[in-house]
MOPAC internal coordinates of N, CA, C and O (Angstrom, degrees):
PM7 1SCF
backbone

  N    0.0000 0     0.00 0     0.00 0    0    0    0
  C    1.4378 1     0.00 0     0.00 0    1    0    0
  C    1.5144 1   108.73 1     0.00 0    2    1    0
  O    1.2310 1   120.77 1   -45.92 1    3    2    1
  N    1.2982 1   116.13 1   134.08 1    3    2    1
  C    1.4492 1   121.65 1   174.85 1    5    3    2
  C    1.5183 1   109.70 1  -130.59 1    6    5    3
  O    1.2310 1   120.61 1   -51.40 1    7    6    5
  N    1.2936 1   116.43 1   128.60 1    7    6    5
  C    1.4632 1   119.47 1   172.64 1    9    7    6
  C    1.5151 1   109.80 1  -149.15 1   10    9    7
  O    1.2310 1   120.92 1   -26.49 1   11   10    9
  N    1.3228 1   115.84 1   153.51 1   11   10    9
  C    1.4455 1   122.52 1   179.97 1   13   11   10
  C    1.5243 1   108.34 1  -122.88 1   14   13   11
  O    1.2310 1   120.51 1   -45.56 1   15   14   13
  N    1.3134 1   116.64 1   134.44 1   15   14   13
  C    1.4673 1   121.86 1   178.82 1   17   15   14
  C    1.5257 1   108.35 1  -107.18 1   18   17   15
  O    1.2310 1   120.51 1   -50.23 1   19   18   17
  N    1.3266 1   116.62 1   129.77 1   19   18   17
  C    1.4445 1   122.02 1   175.71 1   21   19   18
  C    1.5397 1   108.20 1  -124.78 1   22   21   19
  O    1.2310 1   120.65 1   -57.98 1   23   22   21
  N    1.3439 1   116.35 1   122.02 1   23   22   21
  C    1.4465 1   119.46 1   175.87 1   25   23   22
  C    1.5120 1   108.59 1   -74.83 1   26   25   23
  O    1.2310 1   119.90 1   -48.26 1   27   26   25
  N    1.3325 1   117.80 1   131.74 1   27   26   25
  C    1.4620 1   122.99 1  -174.67 1   29   27   26
  C    1.5348 1   109.53 1   -94.64 1   30   29   27
  O    1.2310 1   121.01 1   -49.04 1   31   30   29
  N    1.3094 1   115.68 1   130.96 1   31   30   29
  C    1.4673 1   121.61 1  -179.23 1   33   31   30
  C    1.5386 1   110.95 1   -70.67 1   34   33   31
  O    1.2310 1   121.44 1   -37.15 1   35   34   33
  N    1.3324 1   114.86 1   142.85 1   35   34   33
  C    1.4787 1   118.49 1   174.11 1   37   35   34
  C    1.5371 1   108.72 1   -84.52 1   38   37   35
  O    1.2310 1   120.39 1     9.18 1   39   38   37
  N    1.3456 1   116.86 1  -170.82 1   39   38   37
  C    1.4542 1   121.13 1  -176.26 1   41   39   38
  C    1.5249 1   113.56 1   -64.25 1   42   41   39
  O    1.2310 1   119.90 1   164.97 1   43   42   41
  N    1.3363 1   117.80 1   -15.03 1   43   42   41
  C    1.4577 1   121.61 1   177.82 1   45   43   42
  C    1.5390 1   111.85 1  -100.19 1   46   45   43
  O    1.2310 1   120.72 1   179.93 1   47   46   45
  N    1.3088 1   116.23 1    -0.07 1   47   46   45
  C    1.4450 1   120.00 1  -179.29 1   49   47   46
  C    1.5208 1   115.16 1    89.49 1   50   49   47
  O    1.2310 1   119.71 1  -177.04 1   51   50   49
  N    1.3257 1   118.16 1     2.96 1   51   50   49
  C    1.4575 1   123.27 1  -178.45 1   53   51   50
  C    1.4980 1   110.47 1   -80.59 1   54   53   51
  O    1.2310 1   119.21 1   -49.83 1   55   54   53
  N    1.3331 1   119.12 1   130.17 1   55   54   53
  C    1.4677 1   122.04 1  -178.29 1   57   55   54
  C    1.5319 1   113.59 1  -107.58 1   58   57   55
  O    1.2310 1   119.06 1   172.83 1   59   58   57
  N    1.3030 1   119.39 1    -7.17 1   59   58   57
  C    1.4481 1   120.44 1  -178.89 1   61   59   58
  C    1.5048 1   112.91 1   -84.03 1   62   61   59
  O    1.2310 1   120.56 1    -7.78 1   63   62   61
  N    1.3383 1   116.53 1   172.22 1   63   62   61
  C    1.4571 1   119.98 1   175.11 1   65   63   62
  C    1.5118 1   110.60 1   -61.34 1   66   65   63
  O    1.2310 1   120.45 1   -33.23 1   67   66   65
  N    1.3386 1   116.75 1   146.77 1   67   66   65
  C    1.4569 1   121.23 1   178.88 1   69   67   66
  C    1.5269 1   107.53 1  -131.24 1   70   69   67
  O    1.2310 1   121.67 1   -28.89 1   71   70   69
  N    1.3354 1   114.42 1   151.11 1   71   70   69
  C    1.4608 1   119.74 1  -175.29 1   73   71   70
  C    1.5164 1   111.00 1   -71.35 1   74   73   71
  O    1.2310 1   120.87 1   -39.34 1   75   74   73
  N    1.3389 1   115.95 1   140.66 1   75   74   73
  C    1.4465 1   123.68 1   174.68 1   77   75   74
  C    1.5284 1   106.06 1  -145.62 1   78   77   75
  O    1.2310 1   120.79 1   -73.61 1   79   78   77
  N    1.3182 1   116.09 1   106.39 1   79   78   77
  C    1.4610 1   118.59 1  -174.06 1   81   79   78
  C    1.5106 1   109.75 1    69.16 1   82   81   79
  O    1.2310 1   119.86 1    54.72 1   83   82   81
  N    1.3258 1   117.88 1  -125.28 1   83   82   81
  C    1.4613 1   121.49 1   177.88 1   85   83   82
  C    1.5306 1   111.83 1  -106.29 1   86   85   83
  O    1.2310 1   120.17 1  -166.48 1   87   86   85
  N    1.3204 1   117.29 1    13.52 1   87   86   85
  C    1.4844 1   121.43 1   176.16 1   89   87   86
  C    1.5096 1   108.91 1  -130.35 1   90   89   87
  O    1.2310 1   121.54 1    -5.64 1   91   90   89
  N    1.3087 1   114.66 1   174.36 1   91   90   89
  C    1.4631 1   122.00 1   176.96 1   93   91   90
  C    1.5245 1   108.63 1  -107.90 1   94   93   91
  O    1.2310 1   120.76 1   -27.59 1   95   94   93
  N    1.3341 1   116.14 1   152.41 1   95   94   93
  C    1.4522 1   122.06 1  -179.93 1   97   95   94
  C    1.5105 1   108.17 1  -131.18 1   98   97   95
  O    1.2310 1   120.79 1   -36.94 1   99   98   97
  N    1.3255 1   116.10 1   143.06 1   99   98   97
  C    1.4620 1   121.75 1   178.02 1  101   99   98
  C    1.5274 1   108.47 1  -143.96 1  102  101   99
  O    1.2310 1   121.07 1   -39.54 1  103  102  101
  N    1.3213 1   115.56 1   140.46 1  103  102  101
  C    1.4684 1   120.82 1   174.57 1  105  103  102
  C    1.5260 1   107.96 1   -98.53 1  106  105  103
  O    1.2310 1   120.43 1   -49.52 1  107  106  105
  N    1.3182 1   116.79 1   130.48 1  107  106  105
  C    1.4606 1   121.55 1  -179.55 1  109  107  106
  C    1.5180 1   109.79 1  -131.67 1  110  109  107
  O    1.2310 1   121.91 1   -24.31 1  111  110  109
  N    1.3204 1   113.95 1   155.69 1  111  110  109
  C    1.4594 1   121.63 1   174.91 1  113  111  110
  C    1.5134 1   107.14 1  -112.84 1  114  113  111
  O    1.2310 1   120.00 1   -55.68 1  115  114  113
  N    1.3380 1   117.61 1   124.32 1  115  114  113
  C    1.4547 1   122.96 1   178.67 1  117  115  114
  C    1.5148 1   107.23 1  -106.49 1  118  117  115
  O    1.2310 1   120.86 1   -64.39 1  119  118  117
  N    1.3213 1   115.95 1   115.61 1  119  118  117
  C    1.4611 1   121.48 1   178.09 1  121  119  118
  C    1.5262 1   108.12 1  -106.73 1  122  121  119
  O    1.2310 1   119.90 1   -69.69 1  123  122  121
  N    1.3221 1   117.79 1   110.31 1  123  122  121
  C    1.4626 1   122.21 1  -171.27 1  125  123  122
  C    1.5203 1   113.14 1  -110.47 1  126  125  123
  O    1.2310 1   121.40 1   -41.51 1  127  126  125
  N    1.3378 1   114.93 1   138.49 1  127  126  125
  C    1.4563 1   122.15 1   173.44 1  129  127  126
  C    1.5210 1   107.92 1  -135.42 1  130  129  127
  O    1.2310 1   120.41 1   -17.07 1  131  130  129
  N    1.3068 1   116.83 1   162.93 1  131  130  129
  C    1.4675 1   121.49 1   178.35 1  133  131  130
  C    1.5208 1   111.91 1    49.46 1  134  133  131
  O    1.2310 1   120.25 1  -122.22 1  135  134  133
  N    1.3123 1   117.13 1    57.78 1  135  134  133
  C    1.4402 1   122.58 1  -172.70 1  137  135  134
  C    1.5074 1   113.19 1   -73.00 1  138  137  135
  O    1.2310 1   120.33 1   -46.22 1  139  138  137
  N    1.3407 1   116.98 1   133.78 1  139  138  137
  C    1.4637 1   120.57 1   171.81 1  141  139  138
  C    1.5263 1   109.22 1   -80.55 1  142  141  139
  O    1.2310 1   120.13 1   -25.56 1  143  142  141
  N    1.3062 1   117.36 1   154.44 1  143  142  141
  C    1.4660 1   120.46 1  -179.01 1  145  143  142
  C    1.5356 1   110.86 1   -65.17 1  146  145  143
  O    1.2310 1   120.03 1   160.20 1  147  146  145
  N    1.3413 1   117.55 1   -19.80 1  147  146  145
  C    1.4593 1   120.70 1  -179.95 1  149  147  146
  C    1.5122 1   114.52 1   -85.13 1  150  149  147
  O    1.2310 1   119.47 1   178.95 1  151  150  149
  N    1.3252 1   118.61 1    -1.05 1  151  150  149
  C    1.4596 1   121.47 1   178.82 1  153  151  150
  C    1.5168 1   112.77 1    99.51 1  154  153  151
  O    1.2310 1   121.04 1    -1.68 1  155  154  153
  N    1.3069 1   115.61 1   178.32 1  155  154  153
  C    1.4692 1   123.02 1  -177.88 1  157  155  154
  C    1.5283 1   108.14 1  -109.90 1  158  157  155
  O    1.2310 1   120.79 1   -56.71 1  159  158  157
  N    1.3382 1   116.10 1   123.29 1  159  158  157
  C    1.4551 1   121.04 1   178.19 1  161  159  158
  C    1.5285 1   109.35 1   -90.54 1  162  161  159
  O    1.2310 1   120.58 1   -55.37 1  163  162  161
  N    1.3170 1   116.49 1   124.63 1  163  162  161
  C    1.4695 1   123.37 1   176.19 1  165  163  162
  C    1.5164 1   106.81 1  -112.71 1  166  165  163
  O    1.2310 1   120.15 1   -55.84 1  167  166  165
  N    1.3249 1   117.32 1   124.16 1  167  166  165
  C    1.4633 1   120.80 1  -178.31 1  169  167  166
  C    1.5179 1   111.62 1   -85.11 1  170  169  167
  O    1.2310 1   121.30 1   -23.90 1  171  170  169
  N    1.3196 1   115.12 1   156.10 1  171  170  169
  C    1.4582 1   120.13 1   176.34 1  173  171  170
  C    1.5226 1   110.05 1   -61.22 1  174  173  171
  O    1.2310 1   120.28 1   142.07 1  175  174  173
  N    1.3277 1   117.07 1   -37.93 1  175  174  173
  C    1.4564 1   121.85 1   180.00 1  177  175  174
  C    1.5265 1   112.12 1   -60.64 1  178  177  175
  O    1.2310 1   120.13 1   143.85 1  179  178  177
  N    1.3414 1   117.37 1   -36.15 1  179  178  177
  C    1.4605 1   121.21 1   177.69 1  181  179  178
  C    1.5373 1   110.45 1   -64.58 1  182  181  179
  O    1.2310 1   120.57 1   158.26 1  183  182  181
  N    1.3174 1   116.51 1   -21.74 1  183  182  181
  C    1.4774 1   121.37 1  -179.31 1  185  183  182
  C    1.5270 1   110.96 1   -99.34 1  186  185  183
  O    1.2310 1   119.47 1  -176.87 1  187  186  185
  N    1.3355 1   118.62 1     3.13 1  187  186  185
  C    1.4431 1   121.09 1  -178.29 1  189  187  186
  C    1.5217 1   113.84 1    82.43 1  190  189  187
  O    1.2310 1   119.87 1  -164.70 1  191  190  189
  N    1.3204 1   117.84 1    15.30 1  191  190  189
  C    1.4653 1   123.06 1  -177.43 1  193  191  190
  C    1.5462 1   109.79 1  -120.76 1  194  193  191
  O    1.2310 1   121.10 1   -12.40 1  195  194  193
  N    1.3396 1   115.50 1   167.60 1  195  194  193
  C    1.4752 1   119.98 1   174.65 1  197  195  194
  C    1.5293 1   111.79 1  -103.34 1  198  197  195
  O    1.2310 1   120.42 1   155.50 1  199  198  197
  N    1.3381 1   116.80 1   -24.50 1  199  198  197
  C    1.4686 1   121.73 1   177.79 1  201  199  198
  C    1.5091 1   108.91 1  -135.45 1  202  201  199
  O    1.2310 1   121.73 1   -19.06 1  203  202  201
  N    1.3449 1   114.29 1   160.94 1  203  202  201
  C    1.4624 1   121.81 1   175.20 1  205  203  202
  C    1.5185 1   107.64 1  -124.11 1  206  205  203
  O    1.2310 1   120.64 1   -54.58 1  207  206  205
  N    1.3309 1   116.38 1   125.42 1  207  206  205
  C    1.4809 1   119.33 1   178.04 1  209  207  206
  C    1.5224 1   112.74 1  -115.44 1  210  209  207
  O    1.2310 1   120.02 1   161.43 1  211  210  209
  N    1.3433 1   117.57 1   -18.57 1  211  210  209
  C    1.4630 1   120.27 1   179.38 1  213  211  210
  C    1.5176 1   109.52 1  -158.33 1  214  213  211
  O    1.2310 1   121.01 1   -38.39 1  215  214  213
  N    1.3329 1   115.68 1   141.61 1  215  214  213
  C    1.4715 1   121.81 1   178.20 1  217  215  214
  C    1.5319 1   107.42 1  -134.64 1  218  217  215
  O    1.2310 1   120.46 1   -48.85 1  219  218  217
  N    1.3289 1   116.72 1   131.15 1  219  218  217
  C    1.4481 1   121.79 1   177.18 1  221  219  218
  C    1.5140 1   107.92 1  -129.34 1  222  221  219
  O    1.2310 1   120.44 1   -53.98 1  223  222  221
  N    1.3235 1   116.77 1   126.02 1  223  222  221
  C    1.4608 1   121.13 1   174.60 1  225  223  222
  C    1.5258 1   107.67 1   -77.16 1  226  225  223
  O    1.2310 1   120.66 1   -57.66 1  227  226  225
  N    1.3338 1   116.35 1   122.34 1  227  226  225
  C    1.4617 1   120.82 1  -176.90 1  229  227  226
  C    1.5206 1   114.07 1  -109.43 1  230  229  227
  O    1.2310 1   120.61 1   175.86 1  231  230  229
  N    1.3195 1   116.44 1    -4.14 1  231  230  229
  C    1.4487 1   118.95 1   178.51 1  233  231  230
  C    1.5097 1   112.15 1   178.23 1  234  233  231
  O    1.2310 1   120.46 1   -21.50 1  235  234  233
  N    1.3251 1   116.73 1   158.50 1  235  234  233
  C    1.4591 1   122.78 1   177.88 1  237  235  234
  C    1.5033 1   109.66 1  -144.31 1  238  237  235
  O    1.2310 1   120.97 1   -38.62 1  239  238  237
  N    1.3204 1   115.75 1   141.38 1  239  238  237
  C    1.4594 1   120.74 1   178.75 1  241  239  238
  C    1.5200 1   111.17 1   -65.30 1  242  241  239
  O    1.2310 1   120.33 1   146.13 1  243  242  241
  N    1.3107 1   116.98 1   -33.87 1  243  242  241
  C    1.4551 1   122.59 1  -175.76 1  245  243  242
  C    1.5254 1   109.10 1  -127.75 1  246  245  243
  O    1.2310 1   118.62 1  -114.50 1  247  246  245
  N    1.3414 1   120.24 1    65.50 1  247  246  245
  C    1.4569 1   122.03 1  -173.02 1  249  247  246
  C    1.5108 1   115.38 1   -68.31 1  250  249  247
  O    1.2310 1   119.62 1   160.07 1  251  250  249
  N    1.3356 1   118.32 1   -19.93 1  251  250  249
  C    1.4560 1   119.23 1  -177.76 1  253  251  250
  C    1.5221 1   112.63 1   -81.91 1  254  253  251
  O    1.2310 1   119.83 1   166.32 1  255  254  253
  N    1.3130 1   117.94 1   -13.68 1  255  254  253
  C    1.4564 1   119.75 1  -176.14 1  257  255  254
  C    1.5300 1   112.26 1  -107.44 1  258  257  255
  O    1.2310 1   119.48 1   156.15 1  259  258  257
  N    1.3017 1   118.60 1   -23.85 1  259  258  257
  C    1.4528 1   120.09 1  -176.27 1  261  259  258
  C    1.5129 1   111.84 1  -132.92 1  262  261  259
  O    1.2310 1   120.82 1   -34.94 1  263  262  261
  N    1.3112 1   116.04 1   145.06 1  263  262  261
  C    1.4463 1   124.37 1   170.32 1  265  263  262
  C    1.5136 1   106.17 1  -108.40 1  266  265  263
  O    1.2310 1   119.74 1   -51.85 1  267  266  265
  N    1.3144 1   118.10 1   128.15 1  267  266  265
  C    1.4576 1   121.72 1  -175.14 1  269  267  266
  C    1.5075 1   108.09 1  -112.47 1  270  269  267
  O    1.2310 1   119.97 1   -56.76 1  271  270  269
  N    1.3107 1   117.65 1   123.24 1  271  270  269
  C    1.4489 1   121.55 1  -176.52 1  273  271  270
  C    1.5212 1   110.57 1  -132.01 1  274  273  271
  O    1.2310 1   119.71 1   -54.99 1  275  274  273
  N    1.3543 1   118.15 1   125.01 1  275  274  273
  C    1.4750 1   118.79 1   169.33 1  277  275  274
  C    1.5376 1   107.39 1   -65.52 1  278  277  275
  O    1.2310 1   120.51 1   -37.52 1  279  278  277
  N    1.3066 1   116.63 1   142.48 1  279  278  277
  C    1.4775 1   122.51 1  -175.82 1  281  279  278
  C    1.5177 1   110.19 1   -91.73 1  282  281  279
  O    1.2310 1   120.33 1   -47.82 1  283  282  281
  N    1.3454 1   116.97 1   132.18 1  283  282  281
  C    1.4639 1   121.64 1   176.88 1  285  283  282
  C    1.5250 1   110.47 1  -118.39 1  286  285  283
  O    1.2310 1   120.99 1   -14.89 1  287  286  285
  N    1.3124 1   115.70 1   165.11 1  287  286  285
  C    1.4480 1   121.90 1   174.24 1  289  287  286
  C    1.5290 1   107.25 1   -86.53 1  290  289  287
  O    1.2310 1   119.85 1   -59.25 1  291  290  289
  N    1.3288 1   117.89 1   120.75 1  291  290  289
  C    1.4517 1   122.03 1  -171.74 1  293  291  290
  C    1.5209 1   113.80 1   -58.06 1  294  293  291
  O    1.2310 1   120.57 1   142.23 1  295  294  293
  N    1.3427 1   116.51 1   -37.77 1  295  294  293
  C    1.4663 1   119.53 1  -174.72 1  297  295  294
  C    1.5332 1   113.03 1   -68.14 1  298  297  295
  O    1.2310 1   120.30 1   145.32 1  299  298  297
  N    1.3421 1   117.03 1   -34.68 1  299  298  297
  C    1.4607 1   119.98 1  -174.22 1  301  299  298
  C    1.5119 1   114.77 1  -112.41 1  302  301  299
  O    1.2310 1   120.30 1   160.01 1  303  302  301
  N    1.3123 1   117.02 1   -19.99 1  303  302  301
  C    1.4489 1   120.88 1  -175.37 1  305  303  302
  C    1.5298 1   112.37 1    81.92 1  306  305  303
  O    1.2310 1   119.86 1   176.75 1  307  306  305
  N    1.3079 1   117.87 1    -3.25 1  307  306  305
  C    1.4756 1   122.25 1   179.39 1  309  307  306
  C    1.5220 1   109.43 1   -79.80 1  310  309  307
  O    1.2310 1   120.84 1   -21.07 1  311  310  309
  N    1.3138 1   116.00 1   158.93 1  311  310  309
  C    1.4640 1   120.00 1   173.56 1  313  311  310
  C    1.5187 1   108.14 1   -67.74 1  314  313  311
  O    1.2310 1   120.55 1   -21.76 1  315  314  313
  N    1.3337 1   116.56 1   158.24 1  315  314  313
  C    1.4643 1   121.31 1  -178.28 1  317  315  314
  C    1.5355 1   111.58 1   -58.95 1  318  317  315
  O    1.2310 1   120.37 1   151.87 1  319  318  317
  N    1.3217 1   116.89 1   -28.13 1  319  318  317
  C    1.4696 1   120.93 1  -177.73 1  321  319  318
  C    1.5131 1   108.60 1  -144.23 1  322  321  319
  O    1.2310 1   120.80 1   -32.44 1  323  322  321
  N    1.3394 1   116.08 1   147.56 1  323  322  321
  C    1.4683 1   119.94 1   174.44 1  325  323  322
  C    1.5018 1   112.33 1   -85.12 1  326  325  323
  O    1.2310 1   119.93 1   170.42 1  327  326  325
  N    1.3466 1   117.74 1    -9.58 1  327  326  325
  C    1.4649 1   120.92 1  -178.53 1  329  327  326
  C    1.5234 1   112.84 1  -111.29 1  330  329  327
  O    1.2310 1   120.29 1  -174.07 1  331  330  329
  N    1.3370 1   117.05 1     5.93 1  331  330  329
  C    1.4633 1   120.92 1   177.81 1  333  331  330
  C    1.5136 1   109.22 1  -162.37 1  334  333  331
  O    1.2310 1   120.74 1    -9.76 1  335  334  333
  N    1.3077 1   116.19 1   170.24 1  335  334  333
  C    1.4558 1   121.69 1   171.61 1  337  335  334
  C    1.5113 1   108.06 1  -139.36 1  338  337  335
  O    1.2310 1   121.21 1   -22.58 1  339  338  337
  N    1.3236 1   115.30 1   157.42 1  339  338  337
  C    1.4646 1   120.80 1  -178.93 1  341  339  338
  C    1.5210 1   109.39 1  -117.45 1  342  341  339
  O    1.2310 1   120.99 1   -49.96 1  343  342  341
  N    1.3236 1   115.72 1   130.04 1  343  342  341
  C    1.4694 1   120.78 1   174.11 1  345  343  342
  C    1.5124 1   108.11 1   -98.50 1  346  345  343
  O    1.2310 1   121.07 1   -57.69 1  347  346  345
  N    1.3245 1   115.56 1   122.31 1  347  346  345
  C    1.4580 1   121.20 1   177.73 1  349  347  346
  C    1.5013 1   108.12 1  -101.02 1  350  349  347
  O    1.2310 1   120.12 1   -53.61 1  351  350  349
  N    1.3077 1   117.37 1   126.39 1  351  350  349
  C    1.4634 1   122.71 1  -178.51 1  353  351  350
  C    1.5340 1   108.20 1  -103.58 1  354  353  351
  O    1.2310 1   120.81 1   -46.95 1  355  354  353
  N    1.3267 1   116.06 1   133.05 1  355  354  353
  C    1.4623 1   121.14 1   175.19 1  357  355  354
  C    1.5016 1   108.61 1  -140.25 1  358  357  355
  O    1.2310 1   120.97 1   -32.16 1  359  358  357
  N    1.3350 1   115.75 1   147.84 1  359  358  357
  C    1.4682 1   117.25 1  -179.96 1  361  359  358
  C    1.5149 1   109.53 1   -77.14 1  362  361  359
  O    1.2310 1   120.50 1    -4.74 1  363  362  361
  N    1.3322 1   116.65 1   175.26 1  363  362  361
  C    1.4488 1   120.40 1  -174.05 1  365  363  362
  C    1.5289 1   112.94 1   -69.52 1  366  365  363
  O    1.2310 1   119.88 1   173.68 1  367  366  365
  N    1.3089 1   117.84 1    -6.32 1  367  366  365
  C    1.4715 1   120.58 1   174.97 1  369  367  366
  C    1.5126 1   112.19 1   -94.06 1  370  369  367
  O    1.2310 1   121.00 1   179.49 1  371  370  369
  N    1.3495 1   115.70 1    -0.51 1  371  370  369
  C    1.4670 1   120.09 1   174.56 1  373  371  370
  C    1.5089 1   114.38 1    91.40 1  374  373  371
  O    1.2310 1   118.93 1   179.13 1  375  374  373
  N    1.3312 1   119.65 1    -0.87 1  375  374  373
  C    1.4641 1   119.32 1  -179.66 1  377  375  374
  C    1.5064 1   110.42 1   -82.79 1  378  377  375
  O    1.2310 1   119.94 1   -35.27 1  379  378  377
  N    1.2985 1   117.72 1   144.73 1  379  378  377
  C    1.4544 1   122.50 1  -179.01 1  381  379  378
  C    1.5132 1   111.29 1   -66.14 1  382  381  379
  O    1.2310 1   121.14 1   -29.18 1  383  382  381
  N    1.3314 1   115.43 1   150.82 1  383  382  381
  C    1.4541 1   119.42 1   178.80 1  385  383  382
  C    1.5308 1   109.77 1   -68.35 1  386  385  383
  O    1.2310 1   121.11 1   -21.40 1  387  386  385
  N    1.3045 1   115.48 1   158.60 1  387  386  385
  C    1.4636 1   119.96 1  -179.90 1  389  387  386
  C    1.5048 1   109.43 1  -125.84 1  390  389  387
  O    1.2310 1   120.46 1   -10.59 1  391  390  389
  N    1.3251 1   116.73 1   169.41 1  391  390  389
  C    1.4297 1   120.13 1  -179.38 1  393  391  390
  C    1.5125 1   112.08 1   -71.20 1  394  393  391
  O    1.2310 1   119.33 1   170.91 1  395  394  393
  N    1.3267 1   118.88 1    -9.09 1  395  394  393
  C    1.4587 1   121.44 1   176.59 1  397  395  394
  C    1.5358 1   111.10 1   -79.41 1  398  397  395
  O    1.2310 1   120.19 1   166.40 1  399  398  397
  N    1.3397 1   117.23 1   -13.60 1  399  398  397
  C    1.4682 1   120.07 1   175.46 1  401  399  398
  C    1.5292 1   108.17 1   -65.67 1  402  401  399
  O    1.2310 1   120.42 1   -38.78 1  403  402  401
  N    1.3144 1   116.81 1   141.22 1  403  402  401
  C    1.4485 1   118.46 1  -178.70 1  405  403  402
  C    1.5113 1   112.44 1  -101.21 1  406  405  403
  O    1.2310 1   119.30 1   111.50 1  407  406  405
  N    1.3045 1   118.94 1   -68.50 1  407  406  405
  C    1.4590 1   120.17 1  -178.48 1  409  407  406
  C    1.5053 1   109.53 1  -137.01 1  410  409  407
  O    1.2310 1   120.35 1   -63.94 1  411  410  409
  N    1.3458 1   116.94 1   116.06 1  411  410  409
  C    1.4425 1   121.20 1  -179.94 1  413  411  410
  C    1.5224 1   112.29 1   -90.29 1  414  413  411
  O    1.2310 1   120.16 1   179.48 1  415  414  413
  N    1.3219 1   117.30 1    -0.52 1  415  414  413
  C    1.4347 1   121.64 1   179.38 1  417  415  414
  C    1.5183 1   112.06 1    88.91 1  418  417  415
  O    1.2310 1   121.36 1     8.92 1  419  418  417
  N    1.3159 1   115.01 1  -171.08 1  419  418  417
  C    1.4428 1   121.37 1  -175.69 1  421  419  418
  C    1.5300 1   111.82 1   -91.24 1  422  421  419
  O    1.2310 1   121.52 1   -32.90 1  423  422  421
  N    1.3351 1   114.69 1   147.10 1  423  422  421
  C    1.4616 1   121.40 1   176.02 1  425  423  422
  C    1.5232 1   106.67 1  -127.08 1  426  425  423
  O    1.2310 1   120.42 1   -48.70 1  427  426  425
  N    1.3140 1   116.80 1   131.30 1  427  426  425
  C    1.4629 1   121.70 1   178.05 1  429  427  426
  C    1.5051 1   108.26 1   -97.45 1  430  429  427
  O    1.2310 1   120.28 1   -49.25 1  431  430  429
  N    1.3355 1   117.08 1   130.75 1  431  430  429
  C    1.4577 1   121.33 1   178.38 1  433  431  430
  C    1.5215 1   109.68 1  -132.16 1  434  433  431
  O    1.2310 1   120.49 1   -30.16 1  435  434  433
  N    1.3180 1   116.67 1   149.84 1  435  434  433
  C    1.4657 1   122.89 1   172.05 1  437  435  434
  C    1.5188 1   105.34 1  -107.67 1  438  437  435
  O    1.2310 1   121.01 1   -51.79 1  439  438  437
  N    1.3262 1   115.67 1   128.21 1  439  438  437
  C    1.4707 1   122.25 1  -175.89 1  441  439  438
  C    1.5145 1   110.00 1  -119.72 1  442  441  439
  O    1.2310 1   120.52 1   -49.61 1  443  442  441
  N    1.3435 1   116.60 1   130.39 1  443  442  441
  C    1.4617 1   122.37 1   174.76 1  445  443  442
  C    1.5082 1   108.67 1  -106.73 1  446  445  443
  O    1.2310 1   120.40 1   -34.16 1  447  446  445
  N    1.3338 1   116.84 1   145.84 1  447  446  445
  C    1.4655 1   121.03 1   177.43 1  449  447  446
  C    1.5049 1   111.00 1   176.97 1  450  449  447
  O    1.2310 1   121.75 1    14.47 1  451  450  449
  N    1.3325 1   114.26 1  -165.53 1  451  450  449
  C    1.4761 1   120.32 1   179.54 1  453  451  450
  C    1.5166 1   109.16 1  -110.32 1  454  453  451
  O    1.2310 1   121.34 1   -25.63 1  455  454  453
  N    1.3472 1   115.05 1   154.37 1  455  454  453
  C    1.4752 1   119.22 1   177.94 1  457  455  454
  C    1.5241 1   111.54 1   -70.60 1  458  457  455
  O    1.2310 1   120.10 1   180.00 1  459  458  457

């Protein structure tokens, strides 16, 4: 699995997490290649945070070919981990991605958590 995380600057040029309510929020770009069928794990540390409490996909380079979904635990609705999140890529026909996929492009996500 190969992926690159880029922190996205806000309107003031700041790329670090910023406070929103009682948590911090950061916008990141996940550029994934050589995808495993189990998805791409992005750690809180890669986003400048120590925990992850919410993830929202806000854009995709190739939205017509892939649906990107953060993975949750069905019983509780919580993410699989409080220190990371997993992006699962699937094509528009609903089949899971495979290791033969090469580059699905960049995905922009907004991540909430604690420093």
